[in-house]
Every structure is written in structure tokens, then in C-alpha cells.
C-alpha positions in Angstrom: 0.0 0.0 0.0 2.8 2.4 0.9 4.6 1.6 -2.4 1.5 2.2 -4.4 0.9 5.6 -2.6 4.5 6.6 -3.2 4.3 5.7 -6.9 1.2 7.7 -7.3 2.8 10.7 -5.5 5.8 10.6 -7.8 3.7 10.3 -10.9 1.6 13.3 -9.8 4.8 15.3 -9.3 5.9 14.7 -12.9 2.6 15.5 -14.6 2.1 19.3 -15.1 -1.1 20.8 -13.9 -3.8 21.4 -16.4 -3.4 24.8 -18.0 -6.1 27.3 -16.9 -6.2 29.0 -20.3 -5.7 28.1 -23.9 -3.7 31.0 -25.4 -3.1 31.4 -29.2 -0.4 33.8 -30.4 -0.3 34.8 -34.0 3.5 35.0 -34.2 6.4 33.6 -32.2 7.3 37.0 -30.9 3.8 37.3 -29.4 4.4 33.8 -28.1 7.5 35.2 -26.3 5.3 37.6 -24.5 3.0 34.9 -23.4 5.9 32.7 -22.2 7.6 35.6 -20.4 4.4 36.6 -18.6 2.7 33.3 -18.0 5.3 30.6 -18.2 3.6 27.2 -18.0 0.5 28.5 -16.4 -1.2 28.6 -19.8 -1.3 26.3 -22.9 0.3 28.2 -25.8 -0.2 27.7 -29.5 1.6 29.8 -32.2 0.0 30.2 -35.6 2.6 31.7 -37.9 5.9 29.9 -38.6 8.8 32.1 -37.6 10.6 31.7 -41.0 7.7 33.1 -43.0 6.6 36.6 -43.6 3.6 37.2 -41.4 2.2 39.6 -44.0 1.9 36.9 -46.6 0.4 33.9 -44.9 -3.0 32.2 -45.7 -5.6 31.0 -43.2 -5.2 27.3 -42.7 -7.5 24.7 -41.1 -5.0 24.1 -38.3 -5.2 27.8 -37.4 -9.0 27.6 -37.2 -8.8 24.5 -34.9 -6.4 26.3 -32.5 -8.6 29.5 -32.5 -11.8 27.5 -32.0 -10.5 26.2 -28.6 -8.8 29.5 -27.5 -9.6 31.5 -24.4 -7.3 34.3 -25.5 -5.8 35.4 -28.8 -2.6 37.6 -28.7 -2.0 39.3 -32.1 0.5 41.9 -33.2 -2.2 44.0 -34.8 -1.9 47.2 -36.8 -3.0 45.1 -39.8 0.1 42.9 -39.8 -2.1 39.8 -39.9 -4.9 41.4 -42.0 -4.4 39.0 -44.9 -5.2 35.9 -43.0 -6.3 36.3 -39.4 -9.8 37.6 -40.1 -10.5 34.6 -42.4 -9.1 32.2 -39.7 -11.3 33.8 -37.1 -14.4 33.4 -39.3 -13.6 29.7 -39.8 -13.0 29.3 -36.0 -16.5 30.6 -35.0 -15.2 31.5 -31.5 -16.9 34.7 -30.4 -14.8 34.9 -27.2 -11.7 35.9 -29.1 -13.1 38.3 -31.7 -11.7 41.9 -31.8 -13.4 44.0 -29.1 -13.9 41.0 -26.7 -11.9 40.3 -23.6 -10.4 37.3 -25.3 -8.7 39.4 -28.0 -5.5 41.2 -27.2 -3.6 43.4 -29.7 0.0 44.2 -28.9 0.1 47.3 -31.2 -2.9 48.8 -29.5 -1.0 48.9 -26.1 1.8 51.3 -27.3 2.4 54.3 -29.5 3.4 53.4 -33.1 5.9 55.0 -35.4 5.2 56.0 -39.0 1.4 56.3 -38.5 -1.0 58.4 -40.4 -0.2 57.2 -44.0 -3.1 56.9 -46.4 -4.1 53.4 -47.3 -3.0 53.9 -51.0 -2.0 50.6 -52.6 0.1 52.4 -55.1 2.4 53.1 -52.2 2.9 49.4 -51.5 2.0 47.4 -48.4 1.4 50.4 -46.2 -0.1 50.3 -42.6 -2.1 53.5 -42.0 -2.2 52.8 -38.2 1.6 52.8 -38.0 4.5 50.4 -38.3 3.3 47.0 -36.9 6.8 45.6 -36.1 6.7 46.6 -32.5 8.4 43.3 -31.5 11.7 44.8 -32.7 11.6 47.3 -29.8 12.1 45.5 -26.5 11.0 48.5 -24.3 7.7 48.6 -26.1 7.5 44.8 -25.7 8.0 45.3 -22.0 5.0 47.7 -21.8 2.9 45.3 -23.9 3.9 42.5 -21.5 2.5 44.5 -18.6 -0.8 45.1 -20.4 -0.9 41.4 -21.3 -0.4 40.5 -17.6 -3.4 42.6 -16.8 -5.6 40.9 -19.4 -4.5 37.4 -18.4 -5.2 38.3 -14.8 -8.7 39.4 -15.6 -9.3 36.0 -17.3 -7.5 33.9 -14.7 -7.6 35.7 -11.3 -6.0 32.7 -9.5 -2.7 33.4 -11.4 -2.9 37.2 -11.5 0.1 37.7 -9.3 2.1 35.2 -11.3 1.4 37.1 -14.5 2.3 40.4 -12.9 5.6 39.0 -11.6 6.4 37.6 -15.0 5.9 40.9 -16.7 8.0 42.7 -14.1 10.8 40.3 -14.6 10.7 40.7 -18.3 10.8 44.5 -18.0 13.8 44.3 -15.7 15.7 42.0 -18.1 15.0 44.5 -21.0 16.0 47.5 -19.0 19.3 45.8 -18.0 20.2 45.4 -21.7 19.2 48.7 -23.2 22.3 50.7 -22.1 24.7 48.1 -23.6 22.8 48.0 -26.8 22.9 51.8 -27.2 26.6 51.8 -26.3 27.4 49.2 -28.9 25.6 51.1 -31.6 27.5 54.4 -31.0 29.4 55.2 -34.2 27.2 53.1 -36.5 26.9 55.0 -39.8 23.5 53.7 -40.8 21.6 50.7 -42.1 20.1 49.7 -45.4 17.3 47.2 -44.5 15.2 45.3 -46.9 11.9 46.3 -45.3 10.7 48.6 -42.5 10.8 45.8 -40.1 13.9 47.0 -38.1 12.8 50.6 -37.8 11.8 50.4 -34.2 15.2 49.0 -33.3 17.1 51.7 -35.3 15.0 54.3 -33.6 15.8 52.9 -30.2 19.5 52.9 -31.0 19.6 56.3 -32.7 21.0 54.9 -35.9 19.8 56.3 -39.3 18.1 54.3 -42.0 19.8 55.1 -45.3 17.1 53.6 -47.6 15.3 50.4 -48.3 16.1 47.5 -50.6 12.3 47.4 -51.4 11.4 50.5 -53.5 8.0 50.4 -51.7 6.8 48.1 -48.9 6.1 44.7 -50.2 7.4 45.4 -53.7 10.5 43.5 -54.9 13.5 45.6 -55.8 14.1 46.4 -59.5 17.5 46.7 -61.2 16.8 50.4 -61.5 16.1 50.8 -57.8 19.3 48.9 -56.8 21.3 51.1 -59.1 19.8 54.2 -57.6 20.7 53.0 -54.1 24.3 52.1 -55.3 24.8 55.5 -56.9 23.4 57.4 -54.0 25.3 55.5 -51.2 28.6 54.9 -53.0 31.5 56.1 -50.8 29.4 56.0 -47.6 29.6 53.4 -44.9 26.8 51.3 -43.5 25.4 47.8 -43.3 22.8 45.8 -45.3 20.2 44.1 -43.1 17.7 41.5 -44.2 15.8 38.5 -42.8 15.8 34.8 -43.5 12.7 34.9 -45.7 13.7 37.9 -47.8 15.5 37.2 -51.1 19.2 37.6 -51.1 19.9 38.8 -54.7 19.4 42.5 -53.9 21.5 42.4 -50.7 24.2 40.5 -52.6 24.3 43.0 -55.4 24.5 46.0 -53.0 27.1 44.4 -50.8 29.4 43.8 -53.8 28.9 47.3 -55.3 29.0 49.3 -52.0 31.6 47.2 -50.2 29.3 47.0 -47.2 28.8 44.0 -44.9 25.5 42.2 -45.2 23.8 40.6 -42.2 20.9 38.1 -42.5 19.0 37.2 -39.3 15.7 35.7 -38.2 13.1 38.4 -37.6 11.2 36.2 -35.3 12.4 34.0 -32.4 11.8 30.2 -32.5 8.4 28.9 -31.5 8.4 28.5 -27.8 11.3 30.8 -27.2 11.7 32.4 -23.8 12.1 36.0 -23.0 15.8 35.5 -22.7 16.1 33.8 -26.1 14.2 36.8 -27.6 16.6 39.2 -26.0 19.5 37.2 -27.4 18.0 37.5 -30.9 17.9 41.3 -30.4 21.6 41.1 -29.3 22.3 39.7 -32.7 20.4 42.4 -34.5 22.3 45.1 -32.5 25.6 43.4 -33.4 24.4 43.6 -37.0 23.6 47.3 -36.8 26.9 48.0 -35.1 28.8 46.2 -37.9 28.2 49.2 -40.1 30.8 51.5 -38.5 
């Protein structure tokens, strides 16, 4: 009898408690926020693969299944997921997580955005009238979003409210500890030439100028004429070319050869299931990339 009781006790200790909430994050960077704030107190599902452009995805049945069972949806917002998330939500038929409900949380709505107020003119490329949605490239903004997320989680799961608050506070502390070092490392960087406007929050945080974009317009592939214009304009200057895993390399290769600049290719999103510390290490790598343009 004692052996049976001991075995049952050990088994119970190895089986995690049932998660109070099913949380769905649209991207792995939003998953980082959930992990940092909630740890294993929730069950987390991430919809978008981290090696794909979140602008360009399509709604899939697996997304709809995850959303159908969700208590909370954490999105980037500012229309980043506009091409696929509304369709996935319609297919899920879960009124608890629709925009405007307590089960819908939009990261971009929790902070001020840069580059807002542009007209929704398709001739200007893939513009976002509400502002630049890539807030996950600004850790201080992510820390503020984490605090708002802790409040939302606490309202849905009062039993773990203090745990969520502590998680957000720890994430903020980790971010604040790194910011001075990032800014110091970037001193003297001459500028960056990114493929898209996805790193603009980070360059703003670091005080490093953006010298142009490899895309002539957001979401429009670079033409030979545009690459030549960039080369002619930037020849003799110093800087670094930045692009992501899913962006094509031909334009960056051409510019690197003709300008003599380093090129740095990095993941824009952390791995699915990444912790707050792993996210900050990814930002470390981006800061190193920016600093290589001295």
C-alpha cells in the first residue's frame, strides 16, 4: 500500500497541472510575451511559422482549430495579420476571441506606433495606416505590452494574476538591463540599409539612421533600376545591409558587392516556444548587425 501511494505521488509530481487558459499567439514574438508573462500557467499555440513573412500567410484549417479552442488570442495588430487572421477567425467561429472582446489582445494597441497616419494607398505598396506594426523589434515597447498582457491574463484567470504580474515585471527588468549596452554598442554606426521597414523600431531605439530600403516600396520586390539608384546614392558612404531569413538575397548580394558593405541576414522572429531571454539574445544579434556598419 505504501509503495502504491509513493508511486502515485511521484507520478503526480511529474505531470504538469492542467493549464487554466488556452492562449493562441499569431506569431512567435507574441508567443514570447505569453511565455515571459505566464510561463507554463497557460497552454500556448503559435500560428505563424517564424521563418515566414507574417504579412503573406494564408488562413489554414490548423489555425482555425487552434482558434476555436482558445480563451485568449494575442496578435501583433496594426493590420500585420490582416491578410489571413480575419479569415481564420471566421472559420473558427469563436466569439470569445473576436476583436473587441476580452479574449482578444492586440499588442500594437498597447503602445504608440511610429510611421502612422499614412493613407491606405495601394500604389504606395503594403502600407499600414495605423503605423508600423513591427513593435516586437523594440524591447522596451515589448515590456510595456507584457505589462498590459499580464493585466488581461489576470482578468481571465484571477487565480494566477500575481504570477502574470511578476512575469511581466521580470521581463521589463531584463529588458532595462540590456538597453544601455545596446545603445553603447551602436555608437558610431553610420547607418543601415534594411530590406523592409521591419527593423525601424530598433534603429529608432539605437539612434542609428536608416539610409534607404532595398524594397522600392513596402512589399514590392527591388528592380534593377532601384538597386542602381541605391548604389549611386550611397557609394562612398559606410553602412550595413540588413535582411531576414525569408527575404530574397539577390538584392542584398548586389548591393554588398557594389558598395563594399557587410550584409547581415538574421531571423526576424524567435523560434516557436522561445523564452524572453532567447528573444533578447536575438535582439543582441540584431544590435551586433547594426553595429557592424561602423
